[in-house]
C-alpha positions as protocol buffer text, in pm:
chain_id: "A"
residue {
  index: 1
  type: MET
  ca { x: 15847 y: 9912 z: 2332 }
}
residue {
  index: 2
  type: THR
  ca { x: 15749 y: 10142 z: 2618 }
}
residue {
  index: 3
  type: GLU
  ca { x: 16012 y: 10243 z: 2867 }
}
residue {
  index: 4
  type: ALA
  ca { x: 15976 y: 10090 z: 3213 }
}
residue {
  index: 5
  type: GLY
  ca { x: 16040 y: 10259 z: 3542 }
}
residue {
  index: 6
  type: SER
  ca { x: 16008 y: 10614 z: 3665 }
}
residue {
  index: 7
  type: THR
  ca { x: 16059 y: 10918 z: 3441 }
}
residue {
  index: 8
  type: VAL
  ca { x: 16124 y: 11141 z: 3743 }
}
residue {
  index: 9
  type: PRO
  ca { x: 16504 y: 11181 z: 3697 }
}
residue {
  index: 10
  type: ARG
  ca { x: 16456 y: 11261 z: 3328 }
}
residue {
  index: 11
  type: ARG
  ca { x: 16191 y: 11523 z: 3395 }
}
residue {
  index: 12
  type: GLN
  ca { x: 16394 y: 11684 z: 3671 }
}
residue {
  index: 13
  type: LEU
  ca { x: 16702 y: 11684 z: 3450 }
}
residue {
  index: 14
  type: GLY
  ca { x: 16511 y: 11861 z: 3173 }
}
residue {
  index: 15
  type: ARG
  ca { x: 16378 y: 12123 z: 3413 }
}
residue {
  index: 16
  type: LEU
  ca { x: 16724 y: 12194 z: 3558 }
}
residue {
  index: 17
  type: LEU
  ca { x: 16887 y: 12211 z: 3215 }
}
residue {
  index: 18
  type: ARG
  ca { x: 16627 y: 12465 z: 3102 }
}
residue {
  index: 19
  type: GLN
  ca { x: 16676 y: 12673 z: 3416 }
}
residue {
  index: 20
  type: THR
  ca { x: 17055 y: 12664 z: 3375 }
}
residue {
  index: 21
  type: ARG
  ca { x: 17028 y: 12774 z: 3012 }
}
residue {
  index: 22
  type: GLU
  ca { x: 16789 y: 13057 z: 3097 }
}
residue {
  index: 23
  type: GLN
  ca { x: 17011 y: 13177 z: 3382 }
}
residue {
  index: 24
  type: ALA
  ca { x: 17296 y: 13194 z: 3132 }
}
residue {
  index: 25
  type: GLY
  ca { x: 17081 y: 13416 z: 2910 }
}
residue {
  index: 26
  type: ILE
  ca { x: 17096 y: 13175 z: 2616 }
}
residue {
  index: 27
  type: GLY
  ca { x: 16787 y: 13119 z: 2403 }
}
residue {
  index: 28
  type: LEU
  ca { x: 16670 y: 12775 z: 2293 }
}
residue {
  index: 29
  type: GLU
  ca { x: 16748 y: 12839 z: 1927 }
}
residue {
  index: 30
  type: ALA
  ca { x: 17095 y: 12976 z: 2006 }
}
residue {
  index: 31
  type: ALA
  ca { x: 17179 y: 12680 z: 2230 }
}
residue {
  index: 32
  type: ALA
  ca { x: 17062 y: 12432 z: 1966 }
}
residue {
  index: 33
  type: GLN
  ca { x: 17276 y: 12605 z: 1704 }
}
residue {
  index: 34
  type: ASP
  ca { x: 17589 y: 12609 z: 1922 }
}
residue {
  index: 35
  type: LEU
  ca { x: 17541 y: 12242 z: 2010 }
}
residue {
  index: 36
  type: GLU
  ca { x: 17462 y: 12156 z: 1644 }
}
residue {
  index: 37
  type: TRP
  ca { x: 17132 y: 12000 z: 1744 }
}
residue {
  index: 38
  type: SER
  ca { x: 16781 y: 12053 z: 1614 }
}
residue {
  index: 39
  type: ARG
  ca { x: 16538 y: 12273 z: 1804 }
}
residue {
  index: 40
  type: ALA
  ca { x: 16313 y: 11968 z: 1839 }
}
residue {
  index: 41
  type: LYS
  ca { x: 16588 y: 11771 z: 2012 }
}
residue {
  index: 42
  type: MET
  ca { x: 16649 y: 12056 z: 2258 }
}
residue {
  index: 43
  type: TYR
  ca { x: 16278 y: 12077 z: 2333 }
}
residue {
  index: 44
  type: ARG
  ca { x: 16249 y: 11701 z: 2393 }
}
residue {
  index: 45
  type: ILE
  ca { x: 16545 y: 11708 z: 2633 }
}
residue {
  index: 46
  type: GLU
  ca { x: 16422 y: 12008 z: 2831 }
}
residue {
  index: 47
  type: SER
  ca { x: 16067 y: 11872 z: 2857 }
}
residue {
  index: 48
  type: GLY
  ca { x: 16195 y: 11536 z: 2982 }
}
residue {
  index: 49
  type: GLN
  ca { x: 16057 y: 11343 z: 2684 }
}
residue {
  index: 50
  type: THR
  ca { x: 16379 y: 11163 z: 2600 }
}
residue {
  index: 51
  type: PRO
  ca { x: 16689 y: 11029 z: 2779 }
}
residue {
  index: 52
  type: VAL
  ca { x: 17010 y: 11225 z: 2724 }
}
residue {
  index: 53
  type: ARG
  ca { x: 17371 y: 11109 z: 2734 }
}
residue {
  index: 54
  type: ALA
  ca { x: 17593 y: 11222 z: 3020 }
}
residue {
  index: 55
  type: LEU
  ca { x: 17846 y: 11348 z: 2763 }
}
residue {
  index: 56
  type: ASP
  ca { x: 17580 y: 11568 z: 2603 }
}
residue {
  index: 57
  type: VAL
  ca { x: 17480 y: 11707 z: 2942 }
}
residue {
  index: 58
  type: ASP
  ca { x: 17842 y: 11787 z: 3016 }
}
residue {
  index: 59
  type: GLN
  ca { x: 17865 y: 11970 z: 2683 }
}
residue {
  index: 60
  type: MET
  ca { x: 17551 y: 12172 z: 2764 }
}
residue {
  index: 61
  type: CYS
  ca { x: 17688 y: 12262 z: 3106 }
}
residue {
  index: 62
  type: ARG
  ca { x: 18010 y: 12394 z: 2953 }
}
residue {
  index: 63
  type: LEU
  ca { x: 17810 y: 12605 z: 2707 }
}
residue {
  index: 64
  type: TYR
  ca { x: 17595 y: 12746 z: 2990 }
}
residue {
  index: 65
  type: GLY
  ca { x: 17888 y: 12806 z: 3224 }
}
residue {
  index: 66
  type: ALA
  ca { x: 17731 y: 12588 z: 3496 }
}
residue {
  index: 67
  type: ALA
  ca { x: 17909 y: 12556 z: 3830 }
}
residue {
  index: 68
  type: ALA
  ca { x: 18099 y: 12233 z: 3898 }
}
residue {
  index: 69
  type: ASP
  ca { x: 17857 y: 12109 z: 4165 }
}
residue {
  index: 70
  type: MET
  ca { x: 17553 y: 12168 z: 3942 }
}
residue {
  index: 71
  type: THR
  ca { x: 17728 y: 11995 z: 3651 }
}
residue {
  index: 72
  type: GLU
  ca { x: 17787 y: 11696 z: 3879 }
}
residue {
  index: 73
  type: VAL
  ca { x: 17417 y: 11685 z: 3968 }
}
residue {
  index: 74
  type: LEU
  ca { x: 17304 y: 11709 z: 3606 }
}
residue {
  index: 75
  type: VAL
  ca { x: 17546 y: 11447 z: 3478 }
}
residue {
  index: 76
  type: SER
  ca { x: 17437 y: 11210 z: 3758 }
}
residue {
  index: 77
  type: LEU
  ca { x: 17072 y: 11263 z: 3671 }
}
residue {
  index: 78
  type: ALA
  ca { x: 17152 y: 11195 z: 3304 }
}
residue {
  index: 79
  type: ARG
  ca { x: 17295 y: 10856 z: 3399 }
}
residue {
  index: 80
  type: GLU
  ca { x: 16987 y: 10780 z: 3608 }
}
residue {
  index: 81
  type: SER
  ca { x: 16746 y: 10891 z: 3334 }
}
residue {
  index: 82
  type: LYS
  ca { x: 16870 y: 10609 z: 3110 }
}
residue {
  index: 83
  type: SER
  ca { x: 16802 y: 10331 z: 3360 }
}
residue {
  index: 84
  type: LYS
  ca { x: 16477 y: 10132 z: 3335 }
}
residue {
  index: 85
  type: GLY
  ca { x: 16392 y: 10150 z: 3700 }
}
residue {
  index: 86
  type: TRP
  ca { x: 16562 y: 10329 z: 3981 }
}
residue {
  index: 87
  type: TYR
  ca { x: 16610 y: 10353 z: 4353 }
}
residue {
  index: 88
  type: HIS
  ca { x: 16759 y: 10681 z: 4461 }
}
residue {
  index: 89
  type: ALA
  ca { x: 17012 y: 10642 z: 4743 }
}
residue {
  index: 90
  type: TYR
  ca { x: 17107 y: 10966 z: 4914 }
}
residue {
  index: 91
  type: GLY
  ca { x: 17465 y: 11071 z: 4867 }
}
residue {
  index: 92
  type: GLU
  ca { x: 17548 y: 10798 z: 4615 }
}
residue {
  index: 93
  type: ILE
  ca { x: 17377 y: 10909 z: 4295 }
}
residue {
  index: 94
  type: ILE
  ca { x: 17372 y: 11285 z: 4350 }
}
residue {
  index: 95
  type: PRO
  ca { x: 17529 y: 11507 z: 4619 }
}
residue {
  index: 96
  type: ARG
  ca { x: 17378 y: 11490 z: 4967 }
}
residue {
  index: 97
  type: TRP
  ca { x: 17272 y: 11855 z: 4962 }
}
residue {
  index: 98
  type: PHE
  ca { x: 17054 y: 11808 z: 4658 }
}
residue {
  index: 99
  type: GLU
  ca { x: 16723 y: 11635 z: 4706 }
}
residue {
  index: 100
  type: LEU
  ca { x: 16521 y: 11547 z: 4398 }
}
residue {
  index: 101
  type: TYR
  ca { x: 16202 y: 11543 z: 4599 }
}
residue {
  index: 102
  type: VAL
  ca { x: 16232 y: 11908 z: 4699 }
}
residue {
  index: 103
  type: GLY
  ca { x: 16223 y: 12013 z: 4335 }
}
residue {
  index: 104
  type: LEU
  ca { x: 15914 y: 11802 z: 4267 }
}
residue {
  index: 105
  type: GLU
  ca { x: 15744 y: 11925 z: 4581 }
}
residue {
  index: 106
  type: SER
  ca { x: 15797 y: 12289 z: 4486 }
}
residue {
  index: 107
  type: ALA
  ca { x: 15650 y: 12226 z: 4139 }
}
residue {
  index: 108
  type: ALA
  ca { x: 15338 y: 12043 z: 4264 }
}
residue {
  index: 109
  type: SER
  ca { x: 14990 y: 12195 z: 4267 }
}
residue {
  index: 110
  type: ARG
  ca { x: 14851 y: 11939 z: 4512 }
}
residue {
  index: 111
  type: ILE
  ca { x: 15031 y: 11731 z: 4773 }
}
residue {
  index: 112
  type: ARG
  ca { x: 14858 y: 11439 z: 4943 }
}
residue {
  index: 113
  type: THR
  ca { x: 15054 y: 11282 z: 5225 }
}
residue {
  index: 114
  type: TYR
  ca { x: 14987 y: 10994 z: 5463 }
}
residue {
  index: 115
  type: GLU
  ca { x: 15210 y: 10950 z: 5769 }
}
residue {
  index: 116
  type: HIS
  ca { x: 15203 y: 10671 z: 6026 }
}
residue {
  index: 117
  type: ALA
  ca { x: 15517 y: 10759 z: 6225 }
}
residue {
  index: 118
  type: LEU
  ca { x: 15620 y: 11123 z: 6177 }
}
residue {
  index: 119
  type: VAL
  ca { x: 15461 y: 11463 z: 6130 }
}
residue {
  index: 120
  type: PRO
  ca { x: 15516 y: 11558 z: 5761 }
}
residue {
  index: 121
  type: GLY
  ca { x: 15819 y: 11780 z: 5701 }
}
residue {
  index: 122
  type: LEU
  ca { x: 15608 y: 12063 z: 5561 }
}
residue {
  index: 123
  type: LEU
  ca { x: 15435 y: 12096 z: 5899 }
}
residue {
  index: 124
  type: GLN
  ca { x: 15718 y: 12022 z: 6142 }
}
residue {
  index: 125
  type: THR
  ca { x: 15824 y: 12279 z: 6401 }
}
residue {
  index: 126
  type: PRO
  ca { x: 16200 y: 12348 z: 6421 }
}
residue {
  index: 127
  type: GLN
  ca { x: 16221 y: 12157 z: 6751 }
}
residue {
  index: 128
  type: TYR
  ca { x: 16040 y: 11855 z: 6611 }
}
residue {
  index: 129
  type: ALA
  ca { x: 16254 y: 11862 z: 6294 }
}
residue {
  index: 130
  type: ALA
  ca { x: 16567 y: 11868 z: 6509 }
}
residue {
  index: 131
  type: GLU
  ca { x: 16445 y: 11564 z: 6706 }
}
residue {
  index: 132
  type: VAL
  ca { x: 16389 y: 11382 z: 6376 }
}
residue {
  index: 133
  type: GLY
  ca { x: 16742 y: 11472 z: 6268 }
}
residue {
  index: 134
  type: ARG
  ca { x: 16886 y: 11335 z: 6589 }
}
residue {
  index: 135
  type: THR
  ca { x: 16730 y: 10992 z: 6530 }
}
residue {
  index: 136
  type: ARG
  ca { x: 17027 y: 10927 z: 6301 }
}
residue {
  index: 137
  type: SER
  ca { x: 17318 y: 10897 z: 6542 }
}
residue {
  index: 138
  type: GLU
  ca { x: 17571 y: 10979 z: 6270 }
}
residue {
  index: 139
  type: ASN
  ca { x: 17424 y: 11330 z: 6223 }
}
residue {
  index: 140
  type: SER
  ca { x: 17638 y: 11602 z: 6379 }
}
residue {
  index: 141
  type: ASP
  ca { x: 17485 y: 11913 z: 6538 }
}
residue {
  index: 142
  type: ASP
  ca { x: 17568 y: 12107 z: 6222 }
}
residue {
  index: 143
  type: GLU
  ca { x: 17394 y: 11848 z: 6004 }
}
residue {
  index: 144
  type: VAL
  ca { x: 17087 y: 11857 z: 6227 }
}
residue {
  index: 145
  type: ALA
  ca { x: 17083 y: 12237 z: 6196 }
}
residue {
  index: 146
  type: LYS
  ca { x: 17100 y: 12206 z: 5817 }
}
residue {
  index: 147
  type: LEU
  ca { x: 16812 y: 11960 z: 5822 }
}
residue {
  index: 148
  type: VAL
  ca { x: 16602 y: 12205 z: 6020 }
}
residue {
  index: 149
  type: GLU
  ca { x: 16697 y: 12482 z: 5778 }
}
residue {
  index: 150
  type: LEU
  ca { x: 16590 y: 12268 z: 5482 }
}
residue {
  index: 151
  type: ARG
  ca { x: 16257 y: 12190 z: 5649 }
}
residue {
  index: 152
  type: THR
  ca { x: 16194 y: 12560 z: 5713 }
}
residue {
  index: 153
  type: GLU
  ca { x: 16283 y: 12654 z: 5356 }
}
residue {
  index: 154
  type: ARG
  ca { x: 16053 y: 12386 z: 5214 }
}
residue {
  index: 155
  type: GLN
  ca { x: 15762 y: 12514 z: 5420 }
}
residue {
  index: 156
  type: ARG
  ca { x: 15769 y: 12846 z: 5235 }
}
residue {
  index: 157
  type: ILE
  ca { x: 15579 y: 12689 z: 4946 }
}
residue {
  index: 158
  type: LEU
  ca { x: 15263 y: 12676 z: 5159 }
}
residue {
  index: 159
  type: THR
  ca { x: 15245 y: 13056 z: 5183 }
}
residue {
  index: 160
  type: ARG
  ca { x: 15396 y: 13162 z: 4850 }
}
residue {
  index: 161
  type: LYS
  ca { x: 15202 y: 13386 z: 4611 }
}
residue {
  index: 162
  type: ARG
  ca { x: 15365 y: 13305 z: 4276 }
}
residue {
  index: 163
  type: PRO
  ca { x: 15322 y: 13041 z: 4163 }
}
residue {
  index: 164
  type: ALA
  ca { x: 15014 y: 12976 z: 4371 }
}
residue {
  index: 165
  type: ALA
  ca { x: 15073 y: 12777 z: 4689 }
}
residue {
  index: 166
  type: PRO
  ca { x: 14990 y: 12406 z: 4653 }
}
residue {
  index: 167
  type: THR
  ca { x: 14700 y: 12238 z: 4827 }
}
residue {
  index: 168
  type: LEU
  ca { x: 14824 y: 12015 z: 5109 }
}
residue {
  index: 169
  type: ASP
  ca { x: 14601 y: 11729 z: 5223 }
}
residue {
  index: 170
  type: VAL
  ca { x: 14739 y: 11537 z: 5520 }
}
residue {
  index: 171
  type: ILE
  ca { x: 14619 y: 11222 z: 5693 }
}
residue {
  index: 172
  type: LEU
  ca { x: 14803 y: 11126 z: 6013 }
}
residue {
  index: 173
  type: GLU
  ca { x: 14786 y: 10818 z: 6231 }
}
residue {
  index: 174
  type: GLU
  ca { x: 14662 y: 10917 z: 6577 }
}
residue {
  index: 175
  type: ALA
  ca { x: 14937 y: 10710 z: 6738 }
}
residue {
  index: 176
  type: LEU
  ca { x: 15215 y: 10944 z: 6621 }
}
residue {
  index: 177
  type: LEU
  ca { x: 15050 y: 11233 z: 6808 }
}
residue {
  index: 178
  type: HIS
  ca { x: 15082 y: 11043 z: 7137 }
}
residue {
  index: 179
  type: ARG
  ca { x: 15459 y: 10993 z: 7110 }
}
residue {
  index: 180
  type: ALA
  ca { x: 15668 y: 11141 z: 7393 }
}
residue {
  index: 181
  type: VAL
  ca { x: 15865 y: 11372 z: 7164 }
}
residue {
  index: 182
  type: PRO
  ca { x: 16008 y: 11691 z: 7322 }
}
residue {
  index: 183
  type: GLY
  ca { x: 15798 y: 11985 z: 7208 }
}
residue {
  index: 184
  type: MET
  ca { x: 15508 y: 11766 z: 7095 }
}
residue {
  index: 185
  type: SER
  ca { x: 15255 y: 12001 z: 7248 }
}
residue {
  index: 186
  type: ASP
  ca { x: 15385 y: 12289 z: 7034 }
}
residue {
  index: 187
  type: GLN
  ca { x: 15393 y: 12059 z: 6734 }
}
residue {
  index: 188
  type: ILE
  ca { x: 15025 y: 11978 z: 6773 }
}
residue {
  index: 189
  type: VAL
  ca { x: 14948 y: 12349 z: 6803 }
}
residue {
  index: 190
  type: ARG
  ca { x: 15135 y: 12396 z: 6474 }
}
residue {
  index: 191
  type: LEU
  ca { x: 14917 y: 12129 z: 6312 }
}
residue {
  index: 192
  type: ILE
  ca { x: 14598 y: 12290 z: 6440 }
}
residue {
  index: 193
  type: GLU
  ca { x: 14705 y: 12634 z: 6317 }
}
residue {
  index: 194
  type: ALA
  ca { x: 14811 y: 12499 z: 5978 }
}
residue {
  index: 195
  type: GLY
  ca { x: 14468 y: 12344 z: 5937 }
}
residue {
  index: 196
  type: ASP
  ca { x: 14313 y: 12690 z: 5966 }
}
residue {
  index: 197
  type: THR
  ca { x: 14468 y: 12800 z: 5636 }
}
residue {
  index: 198
  type: ALA
  ca { x: 14267 y: 12769 z: 5316 }
}
residue {
  index: 199
  type: ASN
  ca { x: 14510 y: 12539 z: 5133 }
}
residue {
  index: 200
  type: VAL
  ca { x: 14586 y: 12292 z: 5414 }
}
residue {
  index: 201
  type: SER
  ca { x: 14364 y: 12006 z: 5533 }
}
residue {
  index: 202
  type: ILE
  ca { x: 14464 y: 11782 z: 5825 }
}
residue {
  index: 203
  type: ARG
  ca { x: 14273 y: 11468 z: 5919 }
}
residue {
  index: 204
  type: VAL
  ca { x: 14352 y: 11200 z: 6176 }
}
residue {
  index: 205
  type: LEU
  ca { x: 14318 y: 10825 z: 6132 }
}
residue {
  index: 206
  type: PRO
  ca { x: 14195 y: 10714 z: 6478 }
}
residue {
  index: 207
  type: LEU
  ca { x: 14343 y: 10431 z: 6680 }
}
residue {
  index: 208
  type: ALA
  ca { x: 14018 y: 10240 z: 6642 }
}
residue {
  index: 209
  type: SER
  ca { x: 14045 y: 10222 z: 6261 }
}
residue {
  index: 210
  type: ARG
  ca { x: 14037 y: 9875 z: 6106 }
}
residue {
  index: 211
  type: LEU
  ca { x: 14332 y: 9693 z: 5954 }
}
residue {
  index: 212
  type: SER
  ca { x: 14347 y: 9749 z: 5576 }
}
residue {
  index: 213
  type: GLN
  ca { x: 14579 y: 9782 z: 5276 }
}
residue {
  index: 214
  type: VAL
  ca { x: 14701 y: 10107 z: 5435 }
}
residue {
  index: 215
  type: ALA
  ca { x: 14914 y: 9900 z: 5674 }
}
residue {
  index: 216
  type: VAL
  ca { x: 15100 y: 9749 z: 5378 }
}
residue {
  index: 217
  type: ALA
  ca { x: 15145 y: 10076 z: 5188 }
}
residue {
  index: 218
  type: GLY
  ca { x: 15336 y: 10261 z: 5461 }
}
residue {
  index: 219
  type: SER
  ca { x: 15386 y: 10638 z: 5455 }
}
residue {
  index: 220
  type: PHE
  ca { x: 15371 y: 10800 z: 5112 }
}
residue {
  index: 221
  type: VAL
  ca { x: 15316 y: 11126 z: 4924 }
}
residue {
  index: 222
  type: ILE
  ca { x: 15115 y: 11174 z: 4604 }
}
residue {
  index: 223
  type: LEU
  ca { x: 15222 y: 11477 z: 4401 }
}
residue {
  index: 224
  type: ASP
  ca { x: 14992 y: 11627 z: 4137 }
}
residue {
  index: 225
  type: PHE
  ca { x: 15119 y: 11895 z: 3900 }
}
residue {
  index: 226
  type: PRO
  ca { x: 14962 y: 12200 z: 3730 }
}
residue {
  index: 227
  type: THR
  ca { x: 14768 y: 12141 z: 3409 }
}
residue {
  index: 228
  type: THR
  ca { x: 14843 y: 12297 z: 3074 }
}
residue {
  index: 229
  type: GLY
  ca { x: 14513 y: 12301 z: 2890 }
}
residue {
  index: 230
  type: ALA
  ca { x: 14349 y: 11964 z: 2948 }
}
residue {
  index: 231
  type: ARG
  ca { x: 14670 y: 11782 z: 3035 }
}
residue {
  index: 232
  type: SER
  ca { x: 14898 y: 11785 z: 3338 }
}
residue {
  index: 233
  type: ALA
  ca { x: 15242 y: 11930 z: 3270 }
}
residue {
  index: 234
  type: GLU
  ca { x: 15391 y: 11626 z: 3445 }
}
residue {
  index: 235
  type: PRO
  ca { x: 15243 y: 11290 z: 3548 }
}
residue {
  index: 236
  type: THR
  ca { x: 15127 y: 11236 z: 3903 }
}
residue {
  index: 237
  type: THR
  ca { x: 15415 y: 11094 z: 4107 }
}
residue {
  index: 238
  type: VAL
  ca { x: 15418 y: 10885 z: 4426 }
}
residue {
  index: 239
  type: TYR
  ca { x: 15707 y: 10933 z: 4668 }
}
residue {
  index: 240
  type: SER
  ca { x: 15789 y: 10685 z: 4943 }
}
residue {
  index: 241
  type: GLU
  ca { x: 16089 y: 10742 z: 5168 }
}
residue {
  index: 242
  type: GLY
  ca { x: 16283 y: 10471 z: 5348 }
}
residue {
  index: 243
  type: LEU
  ca { x: 16585 y: 10447 z: 5575 }
}
residue {
  index: 244
  type: SER
  ca { x: 16843 y: 10441 z: 5296 }
}
residue {
  index: 245
  type: GLY
  ca { x: 16667 y: 10610 z: 5006 }
}
residue {
  index: 246
  type: ALA
  ca { x: 16344 y: 10705 z: 4838 }
}
residue {
  index: 247
  type: LEU
  ca { x: 16124 y: 10544 z: 4576 }
}
residue {
  index: 248
  type: TYR
  ca { x: 15961 y: 10750 z: 4299 }
}
residue {
  index: 249
  type: LEU
  ca { x: 15669 y: 10596 z: 4108 }
}
residue {
  index: 250
  type: ASP
  ca { x: 15482 y: 10748 z: 3813 }
}
residue {
  index: 251
  type: ARG
  ca { x: 15358 y: 10457 z: 3603 }
}
residue {
  index: 252
  type: VAL
  ca { x: 14978 y: 10457 z: 3572 }
}
residue {
  index: 253
  type: GLU
  ca { x: 14922 y: 10127 z: 3753 }
}
residue {
  index: 254
  type: GLU
  ca { x: 15149 y: 10231 z: 4041 }
}
residue {
  index: 255
  type: VAL
  ca { x: 14974 y: 10564 z: 4089 }
}
residue {
  index: 256
  type: LYS
  ca { x: 14632 y: 10394 z: 4072 }
}
residue {
  index: 257
  type: ALA
  ca { x: 14733 y: 10157 z: 4352 }
}
residue {
  index: 258
  type: TYR
  ca { x: 14827 y: 10443 z: 4584 }
}
residue {
  index: 259
  type: ALA
  ca { x: 14521 y: 10645 z: 4482 }
}
residue {
  index: 260
  type: ALA
  ca { x: 14310 y: 10349 z: 4596 }
}
residue {
  index: 261
  type: VAL
  ca { x: 14489 y: 10349 z: 4933 }
}
residue {
  index: 262
  type: TRP
  ca { x: 14425 y: 10723 z: 4961 }
}
residue {
  index: 263
  type: ARG
  ca { x: 14052 y: 10666 z: 4902 }
}
residue {
  index: 264
  type: THR
  ca { x: 14054 y: 10408 z: 5182 }
}
residue {
  index: 265
  type: LEU
  ca { x: 14227 y: 10657 z: 5411 }
}
residue {
  index: 266
  type: THR
  ca { x: 13977 y: 10934 z: 5337 }
}
residue {
  index: 267
  type: SER
  ca { x: 13687 y: 10700 z: 5410 }
}
residue {
  index: 268
  type: GLU
  ca { x: 13831 y: 10593 z: 5747 }
}
residue {
  index: 269
  type: ALA
  ca { x: 13985 y: 10918 z: 5876 }
}
residue {
  index: 270
  type: LEU
  ca { x: 13802 y: 11158 z: 6101 }
}
residue {
  index: 271
  type: SER
  ca { x: 13662 y: 11475 z: 5945 }
}
residue {
  index: 272
  type: VAL
  ca { x: 13867 y: 11795 z: 5958 }
}
residue {
  index: 273
  type: SER
  ca { x: 13663 y: 11930 z: 6250 }
}
residue {
  index: 274
  type: GLU
  ca { x: 13669 y: 11599 z: 6439 }
}
residue {
  index: 275
  type: SER
  ca { x: 14044 y: 11575 z: 6385 }
}
residue {
  index: 276
  type: ARG
  ca { x: 14091 y: 11926 z: 6519 }
}
residue {
  index: 277
  type: GLU
  ca { x: 13902 y: 11843 z: 6839 }
}
residue {
  index: 278
  type: LEU
  ca { x: 14096 y: 11521 z: 6887 }
}
residue {
  index: 279
  type: MET
  ca { x: 14427 y: 11702 z: 6842 }
}
residue {
  index: 280
  type: LYS
  ca { x: 14325 y: 11956 z: 7107 }
}
residue {
  index: 281
  type: LYS
  ca { x: 14249 y: 11675 z: 7353 }
}
residue {
  index: 282
  type: ILE
  ca { x: 14577 y: 11497 z: 7284 }
}
residue {
  index: 283
  type: LYS
  ca { x: 14769 y: 11823 z: 7326 }
}
residue {
  index: 284
  type: GLU
  ca { x: 14634 y: 11859 z: 7680 }
}
residue {
  index: 285
  type: ARG
  ca { x: 14781 y: 11521 z: 7771 }
}
residue {
  index: 286
  type: HIS
  ca { x: 15135 y: 11624 z: 7678 }
}
residue {
  index: 287
  type: HIS
  ca { x: 15344 y: 11774 z: 7956 }
}
residue {
  index: 288
  type: ASP
  ca { x: 15657 y: 11900 z: 7782 }
}
């Protein structure tokens, strides 16, 4: 019987356990011996091929000397990795400061994102990011500042050298560029400048586009990962964020559905050069 649901928590857990072990300077064989496990079991856990008990994770963390907050994260992910399907609610499953998506994003080789309401976080200016943070009335000034800091830190992946920076393909609804957001003019300049880099492509879905399955899909991100030989190291994953949490999808039929929506978007969006010219015109209409 095949396991249902997303394997994302399990894969992230394996990656973090491996990193924690390596930071402790403990080899795979040595860890397996101390834990009285087989090398094969250790490999399956660290490669995300099998669920792992929270008690076992706690034992690994003690062996590696992991900090209390990291142990909490890993044990929480272990509990999630055993569930058949999952909906990740911020601050309830794992600590608020830790975002599963950020780890996946940093490991991706290609990021495809469609946005109908907001500029993607990887391309937001600090002022725009702060305005997004303030849309949640419960956020304090300090929390908004931390949000901006997180956005800025995430954006470093677009210019990193090792591993190679991912390819970022963005399709935006034209309507979001017309919003009366403070600093929108500078934000559009940021989008135009980002589109000049070799690994970033920005296209606009014009207001005149027809109604299609895109309207049902909502905003989403498709993450592709580096290949090892002929196979991807991790399966393509779809990320869709909502008001109270985020959905991670990596089953074949789920990914195919969003890939079909992406093909629709690419057929209806303006070309890169047309999008650039439209963004320039919209920028001139903003008076902020």
